[in-house]
Backbone as CSV, one residue per row, in Angstrom:
resi,resn,N_x,N_y,N_z,CA_x,CA_y,CA_z,C_x,C_y,C_z
1,PHE,0.660,-1.533,-0.105,-0.135,-0.396,0.054,0.511,1.236,0.184
2,THR,2.070,1.308,0.617,2.809,2.218,0.741,3.369,2.584,-0.282
3,ASN,3.429,1.528,-1.159,4.419,2.003,-2.375,3.731,2.364,-3.614
4,ASP,2.826,2.257,-3.005,1.293,2.200,-4.185,0.898,3.725,-4.006
5,VAL,0.927,4.349,-2.566,0.878,5.814,-2.307,1.903,6.463,-3.140
6,SER,3.040,5.919,-2.748,4.285,6.816,-3.086,4.395,7.253,-4.487
7,HIS,4.109,5.944,-5.166,3.589,5.761,-6.824,2.329,6.910,-7.169
8,GLU,1.495,6.907,-6.828,0.241,8.200,-7.089,1.121,9.435,-6.933
9,LEU,1.939,9.327,-5.542,2.276,10.782,-5.374,3.334,11.298,-6.158
10,ARG,4.133,10.229,-6.413,5.332,10.626,-7.532,5.139,11.251,-8.597
11,THR,4.648,10.395,-9.155,4.088,10.700,-10.336,3.426,12.161,-10.848
12,PRO,2.482,12.710,-10.017,2.362,14.478,-10.815,3.196,15.155,-10.493
13,ILE,3.854,14.801,-9.372,5.275,15.524,-8.580,6.002,15.892,-9.875
14,THR,6.861,14.582,-10.197,7.829,14.515,-11.129,6.900,15.153,-12.560
15,ALA,5.607,15.005,-12.917,5.565,15.476,-13.998,5.535,17.546,-13.593
16,ALA,4.785,17.890,-12.556,4.784,19.554,-12.590,6.203,20.024,-12.388
17,ARG,7.335,18.962,-11.905,8.358,19.704,-11.696,9.108,19.508,-13.517
18,GLY,8.770,18.926,-14.137,9.076,18.529,-15.262,8.904,19.907,-16.392
19,GLN,7.437,20.511,-15.884,6.487,21.402,-16.518,7.335,23.201,-15.774
20,LEU,7.723,22.757,-14.797,8.205,24.149,-14.496,9.409,24.512,-14.961
21,GLU,10.031,22.944,-14.793,11.744,23.361,-15.512,11.619,23.441,-16.632
22,VAL,11.026,23.353,-17.373,10.691,24.030,-19.187,10.548,25.543,-18.743
23,ALA,9.360,25.462,-17.893,9.038,27.171,-17.935,10.076,27.822,-17.676
24,LEU,11.075,27.529,-16.565,12.461,28.185,-16.309,13.234,27.957,-16.818
25,TYR,13.854,26.886,-17.549,15.023,26.898,-18.696,14.971,27.182,-20.022
26,THR,13.562,26.325,-20.518,13.604,26.550,-22.233,12.443,27.581,-22.735
27,ALA,11.617,28.022,-21.708,10.017,28.631,-22.301,11.130,29.895,-22.826
28,LYS,10.413,30.462,-23.745,10.718,31.866,-24.247,10.060,32.700,-24.788
29,THR,8.631,32.384,-25.189,7.181,33.121,-25.393,6.731,32.612,-24.276
30,THR,5.610,34.021,-24.662,4.628,33.984,-23.365,3.632,32.541,-23.827
31,GLU,3.524,32.286,-24.482,2.695,31.132,-25.266,3.271,29.996,-24.350
32,GLU,4.791,29.369,-24.367,5.401,28.705,-24.023,5.403,28.710,-22.496
33,TYR,5.343,29.686,-21.929,5.230,29.733,-20.162,3.749,29.355,-19.738
34,ARG,3.113,30.010,-20.736,1.720,29.566,-20.007,1.413,27.749,-20.484
35,GLU,1.738,27.509,-21.385,1.492,25.910,-21.377,2.170,25.239,-20.573
36,ALA,3.668,25.431,-20.013,4.229,24.998,-19.347,3.347,24.945,-17.589
37,ILE,3.472,26.241,-17.371,2.682,26.851,-16.154,1.293,26.071,-16.129
38,GLY,0.328,25.860,-17.052,-0.491,25.228,-17.341,-0.662,23.696,-17.046
39,GLY,0.225,23.098,-17.520,0.648,21.627,-17.067,0.997,21.675,-15.806
40,ALA,1.905,22.487,-15.259,2.308,22.061,-13.962,1.083,22.276,-13.096
41,LEU,0.252,22.881,-12.980,-0.944,23.789,-12.439,-2.364,22.209,-12.861
42,GLU,-2.118,21.317,-13.486,-3.242,20.128,-13.720,-2.611,19.373,-13.370
43,GLU,-1.066,18.958,-12.728,-1.136,18.042,-12.060,-0.619,18.074,-10.490
44,VAL,-0.481,19.510,-10.355,-1.070,20.157,-8.946,-2.066,19.507,-8.579
45,GLU,-3.482,19.966,-9.258,-4.815,19.935,-8.753,-5.237,18.483,-8.635
46,ARG,-3.913,17.465,-9.668,-4.808,16.087,-9.674,-4.150,15.231,-8.239
47,LEU,-2.836,16.135,-8.062,-2.241,15.845,-6.530,-3.073,15.978,-5.314
48,GLY,-4.049,17.052,-5.911,-4.787,17.892,-4.387,-5.747,16.613,-4.483
49,ARG,-6.386,16.315,-5.674,-7.477,15.807,-5.703,-7.275,13.989,-5.081
50,PHE,-6.268,13.613,-4.965,-5.583,12.415,-4.486,-5.458,12.343,-3.127
51,VAL,-4.591,13.515,-2.569,-4.724,13.730,-1.228,-5.657,13.680,-0.754
52,GLN,-6.908,14.418,-0.960,-8.309,14.977,-0.490,-9.226,13.337,-0.677
53,GLY,-8.704,12.773,-1.639,-9.467,11.617,-1.954,-9.104,10.394,-0.760
54,MET,-7.880,10.316,-0.248,-7.198,9.830,0.518,-7.624,10.113,1.803
55,LEU,-8.039,11.269,2.298,-8.584,12.047,3.640,-9.453,11.519,3.440
56,SER,-10.463,11.843,2.673,-12.091,11.304,2.584,-12.337,10.069,3.189
57,LEU,-11.482,9.110,2.480,-11.432,7.557,2.546,-10.960,7.124,4.316
58,SER,-9.948,7.868,4.567,-9.343,7.682,5.559,-10.553,8.270,6.896
59,LEU,-11.443,9.182,6.608,-11.863,9.289,7.607,-13.268,8.386,7.425
60,ALA,-13.647,8.163,6.230,-14.716,7.212,6.411,-14.608,5.964,7.129
61,GLU,-13.420,5.315,6.873,-13.104,3.750,7.192,-12.879,3.424,8.910
62,SER,-12.687,5.172,9.303,-11.957,5.886,10.675,-13.265,5.691,11.366
63,GLY,-14.815,5.877,10.880,-15.740,6.105,11.409,-16.139,7.635,11.842
64,GLN,-14.952,8.316,11.094,-15.151,10.075,11.601,-16.012,10.921,10.171
65,LEU,-16.688,9.528,9.500,-17.513,11.206,8.532,-18.651,9.965,8.458
66,ALA,-19.621,11.058,9.307,-20.615,10.660,10.045,-21.729,10.638,8.914
67,LEU,-22.848,9.866,8.462,-23.959,9.976,7.998,-24.804,11.158,8.271
68,ARG,-25.228,11.520,7.300,-26.550,12.054,7.444,-28.076,12.192,6.369
69,LYS,-28.576,11.248,7.054,-29.676,10.656,6.303,-30.797,11.541,6.094
70,GLU,-31.147,11.770,5.207,-32.675,12.400,5.363,-33.031,11.577,4.027
71,GLN,-34.780,11.867,4.051,-35.769,11.185,2.958,-35.586,12.473,1.669
72,ILE,-34.896,11.663,0.502,-34.539,12.556,-0.673,-35.410,11.968,-1.934
73,ASP,-35.634,12.648,-3.534,-36.293,11.925,-4.498,-34.663,11.186,-4.922
74,VAL,-34.018,10.170,-4.968,-33.315,9.638,-5.514,-32.807,9.579,-7.191
75,VAL,-34.467,9.720,-7.345,-34.415,9.822,-8.723,-33.663,11.444,-9.676
76,GLU,-34.237,12.180,-8.892,-34.121,13.369,-9.160,-32.375,13.776,-9.075
77,VAL,-32.092,13.172,-7.693,-30.930,13.174,-7.489,-29.751,12.913,-8.658
78,ALA,-29.867,11.293,-9.199,-29.276,10.375,-10.327,-29.545,11.094,-11.331
79,GLN,-30.795,12.185,-12.015,-31.070,12.255,-13.317,-29.945,14.052,-13.178
80,SER,-29.961,14.824,-12.197,-28.971,15.482,-11.942,-27.543,15.497,-12.261
81,ILE,-27.506,14.368,-11.323,-25.697,13.837,-11.372,-25.480,13.241,-13.389
82,ALA,-26.267,12.331,-13.718,-26.399,12.328,-14.892,-26.416,13.300,-15.971
83,GLU,-26.841,14.351,-15.825,-27.010,14.908,-16.740,-25.362,15.860,-16.363
84,GLN,-24.806,15.631,-15.764,-23.472,16.646,-15.445,-22.219,15.448,-16.400
85,PHE,-22.695,14.820,-16.745,-21.755,13.436,-17.441,-22.463,13.642,-18.822
86,LYS,-23.386,14.132,-18.785,-23.833,14.426,-20.490,-22.265,14.988,-21.713
87,ILE,-21.855,16.118,-21.068,-20.878,16.062,-21.781,-19.507,15.450,-22.421
88,PRO,-19.301,15.006,-20.844,-17.773,14.437,-20.906,-18.270,12.765,-21.683
89,ALA,-19.430,12.388,-21.678,-19.822,11.336,-22.461,-20.068,11.212,-24.071
90,GLU,-20.861,12.650,-24.512,-20.403,13.157,-25.611,-19.062,13.087,-26.328
91,GLU,-18.553,13.415,-25.356,-16.737,14.047,-25.632,-16.160,12.775,-26.246
92,ALA,-16.792,11.649,-25.369,-15.991,10.085,-25.508,-17.033,9.342,-26.401
93,ARG,-18.007,10.012,-26.781,-18.625,9.226,-28.079,-19.361,8.325,-27.243
94,VAL,-19.703,8.288,-26.408,-20.756,7.339,-25.628,-21.847,7.424,-25.189
95,THR,-23.043,6.902,-25.478,-24.203,7.092,-24.858,-24.885,6.969,-24.190
96,LEU,-25.464,7.659,-23.320,-25.262,7.767,-21.901,-26.765,7.768,-21.853
97,SER,-27.905,6.416,-21.363,-29.120,6.478,-21.185,-29.478,6.428,-19.313
98,VAL,-31.045,6.730,-19.344,-31.066,6.786,-18.478,-32.683,6.252,-18.148
99,GLU,-32.797,5.553,-17.275,-34.001,4.645,-17.152,-34.385,5.029,-15.844
100,VAL,-35.545,5.553,-15.412,-35.795,5.642,-14.065,-37.608,6.155,-14.064
101,PRO,-38.175,5.278,-12.599,-39.718,5.764,-12.755,-39.614,7.352,-12.446
102,GLU,-40.783,8.063,-12.673,-41.162,9.499,-11.962,-40.164,9.549,-10.849
103,SER,-40.586,8.767,-9.610,-40.036,9.541,-8.496,-39.545,8.064,-7.524
104,LEU,-39.109,8.199,-6.888,-38.439,7.386,-5.687,-37.740,8.329,-4.599
105,ALA,-38.593,7.896,-3.244,-38.148,8.124,-1.835,-37.527,7.285,-1.487
106,ALA,-36.037,7.740,-0.430,-35.254,6.711,-0.050,-34.706,7.779,1.155
107,GLU,-34.201,7.075,2.162,-33.432,7.979,3.213,-32.370,7.200,3.262
108,VAL,-31.547,8.625,2.258,-29.547,8.288,2.118,-29.327,9.518,2.922
109,ASP,-27.802,9.404,2.558,-26.729,10.561,2.983,-26.763,10.896,1.405
110,ARG,-27.308,12.347,1.101,-27.532,12.635,-0.081,-26.329,13.087,-1.016
111,LEU,-25.179,13.857,0.163,-24.026,13.778,-1.071,-23.381,12.826,-1.179
112,LEU,-23.324,11.993,-0.483,-22.982,10.717,-0.024,-23.553,9.560,-1.735
113,PHE,-24.559,9.722,-1.312,-25.542,9.204,-2.751,-25.200,10.024,-4.317
114,GLU,-24.945,11.182,-4.034,-24.718,11.935,-5.464,-22.961,11.207,-5.622
115,ARG,-22.582,10.860,-4.420,-20.858,10.937,-4.777,-20.718,9.300,-5.467
116,LEU,-21.736,8.137,-5.244,-22.057,7.090,-5.361,-22.486,6.895,-6.830
117,VAL,-23.550,7.571,-7.468,-23.400,7.866,-8.570,-22.928,8.212,-9.421
118,SER,-22.243,9.282,-9.173,-20.945,10.410,-9.778,-19.503,9.145,-10.015
119,ASN,-19.617,8.635,-8.996,-18.059,7.431,-9.103,-18.252,6.843,-10.167
120,LEU,-19.442,5.804,-10.227,-19.822,4.584,-10.756,-19.621,5.221,-12.152
121,LEU,-20.892,6.260,-12.675,-20.998,6.654,-13.959,-19.847,6.991,-14.656
122,SER,-18.585,8.036,-13.472,-17.238,8.088,-14.232,-16.483,7.037,-14.724
123,ASN,-16.344,5.869,-13.920,-15.848,4.786,-14.133,-16.201,4.224,-15.629
124,ALA,-17.622,4.264,-15.553,-18.268,3.067,-16.786,-18.029,3.976,-18.063
125,ILE,-18.236,5.506,-17.888,-17.733,6.096,-19.190,-16.158,6.066,-19.382
126,LYS,-15.735,6.289,-18.377,-13.870,6.100,-18.612,-13.512,4.780,-19.396
127,TYR,-14.620,3.838,-18.962,-13.891,2.330,-19.581,-14.470,1.897,-20.950
128,THR,-15.584,2.756,-21.696,-16.249,2.433,-22.509,-15.644,2.763,-23.872
129,PRO,-15.290,2.341,-25.040,-14.965,2.806,-25.906,-15.664,3.780,-26.872
130,PRO,-15.265,4.542,-27.672,-16.286,4.983,-28.899,-17.477,4.333,-29.202
131,GLU,-18.419,4.996,-29.459,-19.711,4.327,-30.011,-20.103,3.157,-28.985
132,GLY,-19.657,3.222,-27.712,-20.448,2.298,-26.789,-21.844,2.841,-25.843
133,LYS,-22.173,1.976,-25.010,-23.290,2.618,-24.034,-22.895,2.644,-22.865
134,VAL,-23.925,3.717,-21.765,-23.766,3.679,-20.835,-25.214,3.538,-19.918
135,THR,-25.426,3.060,-19.198,-26.868,2.864,-18.725,-26.996,2.747,-17.322
136,LEU,-27.804,4.035,-17.063,-28.494,4.387,-15.130,-29.662,3.681,-14.952
137,ARG,-29.927,2.744,-14.209,-30.826,2.575,-13.854,-31.488,2.674,-12.468
138,LEU,-32.811,3.100,-12.029,-33.270,3.031,-10.727,-34.344,2.446,-10.511
139,ALA,-34.949,1.389,-9.567,-35.896,0.854,-8.902,-36.295,0.807,-7.841
140,ALA,-37.340,0.712,-7.441,-37.956,0.205,-6.058,-38.180,-1.623,-5.919
141,VAL,-37.087,-2.093,-5.291,-37.099,-3.801,-5.652,-37.340,-4.319,-4.018
142,GLY,-39.046,-4.308,-3.667,-38.910,-4.788,-1.807,-38.764,-3.504,-1.327
143,ASP,-38.105,-3.900,-0.114,-37.817,-2.449,0.721,-36.341,-2.012,0.223
144,PHE,-35.758,-1.926,-1.093,-34.760,-1.418,-1.470,-34.619,-0.471,-2.720
145,VAL,-34.014,0.286,-2.955,-33.751,1.209,-3.801,-32.517,0.184,-5.016
146,GLU,-32.799,-0.190,-6.105,-31.707,-0.872,-6.783,-30.930,0.125,-7.858
147,LEU,-29.841,0.373,-7.660,-29.201,1.415,-8.524,-28.657,-0.087,-9.628
148,ILE,-28.626,0.703,-10.774,-27.589,-0.603,-11.506,-27.026,0.786,-13.122
149,VAL,-25.888,0.392,-12.819,-24.753,1.468,-13.733,-23.920,0.025,-15.136
150,GLU,-24.526,0.288,-15.917,-24.348,-1.065,-16.881,-23.375,-0.717,-18.167
151,ASP,-22.272,-0.754,-18.405,-22.000,-0.527,-19.756,-21.404,-1.151,-20.608
152,THR,-21.270,-0.295,-22.349,-20.429,-1.799,-22.952,-19.321,-1.999,-23.261
153,GLY,-18.383,-1.610,-21.769,-16.740,-1.035,-21.760,-15.897,-2.176,-21.692
154,CYS,-14.861,-1.922,-21.572,-13.491,-3.441,-21.957,-13.992,-4.267,-20.951
155,GLY,-15.000,-4.240,-19.842,-14.848,-5.259,-18.966,-13.515,-5.535,-18.039
156,ILE,-13.706,-6.442,-16.961,-12.782,-6.662,-15.774,-12.773,-8.027,-16.112
157,PRO,-11.453,-8.659,-16.002,-11.124,-10.076,-15.669,-11.458,-10.441,-14.502
158,VAL,-12.131,-11.629,-14.611,-12.623,-12.535,-13.365,-11.488,-12.641,-12.077
159,GLU,-10.322,-12.884,-12.829,-9.263,-12.789,-11.790,-9.445,-11.502,-10.596
160,HIS,-9.257,-10.607,-11.244,-9.303,-9.128,-10.549,-10.157,-8.671,-10.168
161,LEU,-11.502,-9.302,-10.254,-13.200,-8.936,-9.410,-13.074,-8.561,-7.825
162,PRO,-12.393,-9.920,-7.290,-11.952,-9.714,-5.679,-11.000,-8.121,-5.114
163,ARG,-10.628,-7.594,-6.131,-9.807,-6.730,-5.841,-9.886,-5.139,-6.234
164,ILE,-11.238,-4.913,-7.234,-11.512,-3.682,-7.491,-11.825,-2.934,-6.458
165,PHE,-12.407,-2.960,-5.157,-12.834,-2.012,-4.173,-12.078,-1.925,-3.455
166,ASP,-10.615,-2.556,-3.695,-9.215,-2.367,-2.747,-8.738,-0.596,-3.004
167,ARG,-8.234,-0.338,-2.087,-7.625,1.152,-2.225,-6.483,1.055,-3.216
168,LEU,-6.740,2.503,-4.021,-5.798,2.740,-5.011,-5.090,1.279,-6.359
169,TYR,-6.145,0.241,-6.106,-6.250,-1.107,-6.948,-6.695,-0.559,-8.318
170,ARG,-5.636,-0.897,-9.499,-6.344,-0.705,-10.920,-6.155,-1.803,-11.841
171,VAL,-6.982,-2.343,-12.434,-6.504,-3.539,-13.346,-5.882,-3.347,-13.879
172,PRO,-4.709,-4.186,-14.199,-3.762,-3.689,-15.300,-4.120,-4.274,-16.805
173,GLY,-3.586,-3.474,-17.578,-3.817,-4.015,-18.844,-3.832,-2.246,-19.749
174,GLU,-4.030,-2.496,-21.186,-4.081,-1.934,-22.321,-4.771,-0.621,-21.560
175,ASN,-6.082,-0.587,-21.575,-7.432,0.012,-21.483,-6.655,1.016,-20.063
176,THR,-6.189,0.052,-18.792,-6.059,1.266,-17.489,-4.558,2.128,-17.758
177,ALA,-3.896,1.277,-18.717,-2.517,2.351,-19.073,-3.035,3.562,-19.925
178,ARG,-4.011,3.571,-20.761,-4.247,4.629,-21.470,-5.154,5.355,-20.548
179,THR,-5.714,5.741,-19.325,-7.074,6.219,-18.491,-6.213,6.310,-17.294
180,ARG,-6.316,7.725,-17.510,-5.861,8.065,-15.840,-6.768,7.908,-14.593
181,GLY,-6.536,7.845,-13.573,-7.584,7.689,-12.476,-6.508,7.183,-10.750
182,LEU,-7.007,7.585,-10.232,-6.773,7.515,-8.850,-6.667,6.154,-8.252
183,GLY,-7.752,5.496,-8.054,-8.001,3.917,-7.823,-8.977,4.369,-6.680
184,LEU,-9.622,5.265,-5.878,-9.762,5.728,-5.147,-11.670,5.249,-5.231
185,GLY,-12.240,5.490,-6.261,-13.386,5.925,-6.936,-14.335,4.506,-6.151
186,LEU,-13.651,3.563,-6.640,-14.803,1.878,-5.969,-14.586,1.887,-4.794
187,SER,-13.189,2.120,-4.323,-13.056,2.056,-3.182,-14.331,2.848,-2.064
188,PHE,-14.205,4.058,-2.233,-15.256,4.888,-1.563,-16.802,4.643,-2.007
189,VAL,-17.007,4.033,-3.303,-18.123,3.111,-3.226,-18.918,2.409,-2.834
190,SER,-17.559,1.345,-2.506,-17.809,0.399,-1.497,-18.106,0.731,-0.383
191,TRP,-17.269,1.985,0.296,-17.978,2.483,1.681,-18.950,2.779,1.955
192,ILE,-19.564,3.786,0.852,-20.742,4.302,1.001,-22.152,3.075,0.762
193,VAL,-21.664,2.304,0.309,-22.627,1.280,-0.089,-22.930,0.668,1.646
194,GLN,-21.701,0.123,2.024,-22.059,-0.565,3.765,-21.768,0.526,4.207
195,ALA,-21.840,1.583,4.563,-22.531,2.644,5.656,-24.006,2.672,5.503
196,HIS,-24.295,2.632,4.480,-25.945,2.618,4.194,-26.448,1.165,4.480
197,GLY,-25.701,0.383,4.913,-26.423,-1.146,5.094,-26.860,-1.673,3.680
198,GLY,-26.220,-1.565,2.912,-26.507,-2.121,1.534,-25.817,-3.119,1.194
199,THR,-25.798,-3.213,-0.240,-24.825,-4.352,-0.856,-24.632,-4.182,-2.632
200,ILE,-23.207,-4.259,-2.743,-22.907,-4.425,-4.305,-22.910,-5.738,-4.649
201,HIS,-23.037,-5.007,-5.979,-22.294,-6.827,-6.795,-22.123,-6.092,-8.526
202,VAL,-21.274,-6.810,-8.497,-20.142,-6.654,-10.096,-20.629,-8.202,-11.033
203,ASP,-21.008,-7.276,-12.191,-20.642,-8.866,-13.071,-20.005,-8.139,-14.209
204,SER,-18.910,-8.590,-14.702,-18.211,-8.529,-16.047,-17.819,-9.490,-16.923
205,THR,-17.759,-9.080,-17.964,-17.494,-10.077,-19.371,-16.129,-8.886,-20.241
206,VAL,-14.917,-9.550,-20.134,-14.076,-8.985,-20.741,-14.338,-8.656,-22.397
207,GLY,-14.457,-7.548,-22.909,-14.870,-7.222,-24.341,-16.263,-6.693,-24.426
208,LYS,-16.738,-7.178,-23.459,-18.672,-6.873,-23.154,-18.661,-5.792,-22.231
209,GLY,-18.310,-5.887,-21.080,-18.432,-4.889,-20.479,-19.255,-5.450,-18.626
210,SER,-19.329,-4.133,-17.858,-19.877,-4.708,-16.775,-21.006,-3.787,-16.125
211,ARG,-21.307,-4.616,-15.023,-22.269,-4.219,-14.568,-22.563,-4.608,-13.079
212,PHE,-23.004,-3.018,-12.870,-22.506,-3.427,-11.410,-23.845,-2.530,-10.537
213,ALA,-24.135,-3.671,-9.960,-25.581,-3.240,-9.004,-25.549,-2.951,-7.508
214,VAL,-25.963,-1.998,-7.162,-26.189,-1.576,-5.816,-27.775,-1.543,-5.208
215,ALA,-27.920,-2.116,-4.141,-29.081,-2.081,-3.082,-28.769,-1.499,-1.596
216,LEU,-29.519,-0.137,-1.513,-29.380,0.299,-0.457,-30.757,0.517,-0.130
217,PRO,-31.198,0.123,1.221,-32.422,0.135,2.291,-32.995,1.873,1.939
218,LEU,-34.414,1.417,1.618,-35.371,2.674,1.395,-35.498,3.502,2.761
219,ARG,-35.504,2.694,3.811,-35.604,3.693,5.156,-34.036,3.157,6.216
220,ALA,-34.067,4.603,6.789,-32.448,4.407,7.551,-33.062,3.582,8.660
221,GLU,-31.777,3.179,9.425,-31.808,2.476,10.756,-32.067,3.694,11.302
222,ARG,-32.973,3.021,12.871,-33.343,3.908,13.939,-32.297,4.090,14.720
223,ASP,-31.636,3.234,14.684,-30.536,3.492,16.230,-29.422,4.828,15.849
224,GLY,-29.187,4.975,15.178,-28.361,6.078,14.682,-27.642,5.885,14.491
225,GLY,-26.916,4.454,14.278,-25.117,4.185,14.272,-25.308,3.620,12.274
226,VAL,-24.063,3.882,12.058,-23.643,3.379,10.907,-23.362,1.636,10.884
227,LYS,-23.830,1.152,10.342,-24.387,-0.211,9.945,-23.809,-0.812,8.499
228,PRO,-22.450,-1.070,8.399,-22.157,-1.281,7.611,-22.630,-3.081,7.022
229,GLY,-22.992,-3.125,5.576,-23.819,-4.503,5.135,-22.351,-5.223,4.375
230,ALA,-23.112,-6.758,3.924,-21.863,-7.010,2.855,-22.261,-6.286,1.649
231,ALA,-20.689,-6.381,0.702,-20.226,-5.407,-0.322,-19.803,-6.580,-1.016
């Protein structure tokens, strides 16, 4: 884990340093300065996102991140998040579809539910090739709200499925090498699901795509505690 963290920190630091050295020693025009400094800023922002992600996950896993559950319309929230991903999906030439009922009330932490939907959609779009499709579905199933994010992406080899929710774990391969990520999104997804007393199940076929199915209780526990469930 320490080796993985060191690598994730070293990569943006090295890239930012290289850009700043270009600005300091070789840039001559205003455009060259702006390009080098802009590149360095992108790497610093990536480093900041990684540190913030690690901090949030650490707080969550240590029990210091309290849930604030309230009854909300999860359909409205999911549609709002999906709307934010329309442009990234279009840029990636990926069709993003949303299949939801008119409304569905559930007692969840709104910010964490937003993070859950956002992370799953981001991952799906990231690993789906051009002309592919990502579908978001919501439905009430018994006492649970079922959230499904399905894609026609590269898929995950079966031997890697048990580790995809580990911190900083990224499935090795050509598709991963081309795609930049922090390796924290699915770890946080897993914690959010467990903290709500829900479950998450993944089906994936290499070359065909993946399907993430999340089930969260429609009604919150009344004892005030955070009760992790199976993931």
